[in-house]
PLY file of the C-alpha trace (Angstrom):
ply
format ascii 1.0
element vertex 99
property float x
property float y
property float z
element edge 98
property int vertex1
property int vertex2
end_header
24.33 35.31 45.56
27.48 36.41 43.79
29.20 39.72 45.12
32.30 41.75 43.49
34.88 42.88 45.30
36.61 46.25 43.53
39.92 46.58 43.80
41.45 49.49 45.71
44.84 49.92 44.66
47.61 49.66 47.43
48.70 53.18 48.73
52.11 54.08 48.66
52.69 53.98 51.96
51.75 49.81 51.76
53.51 49.55 49.32
56.44 50.92 50.99
55.97 49.02 54.02
55.85 45.78 52.01
59.58 46.83 49.68
61.15 47.82 53.06
60.27 44.68 54.68
61.49 42.42 51.79
65.12 44.47 51.61
65.15 44.10 55.41
64.36 40.53 55.52
65.75 39.19 52.52
64.46 38.03 48.82
62.79 36.12 48.12
59.89 37.03 50.98
56.24 35.46 51.07
53.29 37.14 51.46
49.76 35.45 52.68
46.68 37.39 51.89
44.04 36.81 54.48
40.65 38.17 55.02
39.81 40.00 58.57
36.30 40.44 57.57
34.95 44.19 57.61
38.31 45.66 58.32
39.75 44.08 54.79
42.19 42.05 54.67
45.93 41.15 56.08
48.77 40.87 54.24
51.05 39.02 56.23
54.98 38.80 55.56
57.39 36.38 55.81
61.09 37.31 55.15
63.71 34.63 53.98
65.23 35.12 57.74
62.11 34.02 58.93
61.03 37.66 60.16
57.02 37.98 60.53
55.69 41.91 59.33
52.26 42.41 58.23
50.23 44.93 56.15
46.22 45.39 56.89
44.57 46.92 53.26
41.11 47.14 52.83
40.50 44.21 50.35
41.69 40.63 49.40
42.20 42.01 45.77
43.85 44.83 47.07
46.51 42.78 49.13
46.54 40.37 45.92
47.43 43.60 44.04
50.62 44.67 46.62
51.60 41.04 46.67
51.77 41.37 42.56
53.51 44.84 42.47
56.25 44.16 45.04
59.78 42.98 43.32
60.88 39.88 45.03
57.49 39.19 47.17
55.96 36.03 46.65
52.14 34.74 46.91
51.64 32.06 49.64
49.62 30.21 51.83
49.57 28.77 55.06
51.48 25.64 53.40
54.45 23.53 55.62
57.11 25.02 53.52
55.53 28.75 54.18
55.15 27.77 58.53
58.94 25.72 58.42
60.45 29.46 57.31
58.73 31.37 59.75
60.65 32.03 62.96
58.27 33.66 65.72
61.34 34.88 68.77
60.76 35.88 71.99
59.51 39.72 71.12
57.06 38.20 68.46
55.51 36.05 71.48
55.56 38.96 74.18
53.76 40.95 71.52
51.02 38.34 70.41
50.29 37.69 74.26
49.52 41.92 74.46
52.78 42.00 76.84
0 1
1 2
2 3
3 4
4 5
5 6
6 7
7 8
8 9
9 10
10 11
11 12
12 13
13 14
14 15
15 16
16 17
17 18
18 19
19 20
20 21
21 22
22 23
23 24
24 25
25 26
26 27
27 28
28 29
29 30
30 31
31 32
32 33
33 34
34 35
35 36
36 37
37 38
38 39
39 40
40 41
41 42
42 43
43 44
44 45
45 46
46 47
47 48
48 49
49 50
50 51
51 52
52 53
53 54
54 55
55 56
56 57
57 58
58 59
59 60
60 61
61 62
62 63
63 64
64 65
65 66
66 67
67 68
68 69
69 70
70 71
71 72
72 73
73 74
74 75
75 76
76 77
77 78
78 79
79 80
80 81
81 82
82 83
83 84
84 85
85 86
86 87
87 88
88 89
89 90
90 91
91 92
92 93
93 94
94 95
95 96
96 97
97 98
């Protein structure tokens, strides 16, 4: 069974968030698009300085369109190079722990 996913263009708020992240955390930044089920997709942003951010979009196709639309944002996977670039600080660890 084949499913087709309609691409919904990223909203101006999503584009603005990704552009602000790139501006704040350096060029080039990387983006990993992850399917999160019915909620859509999460575009995980990894800045040149190692900072993490994210933007939630309605679908993987929308996430890929977001990455393509933002200058100096490169598509990536969780390969060794992307993981190595990521710097997770104490504040982010507390946030992930729900504190």
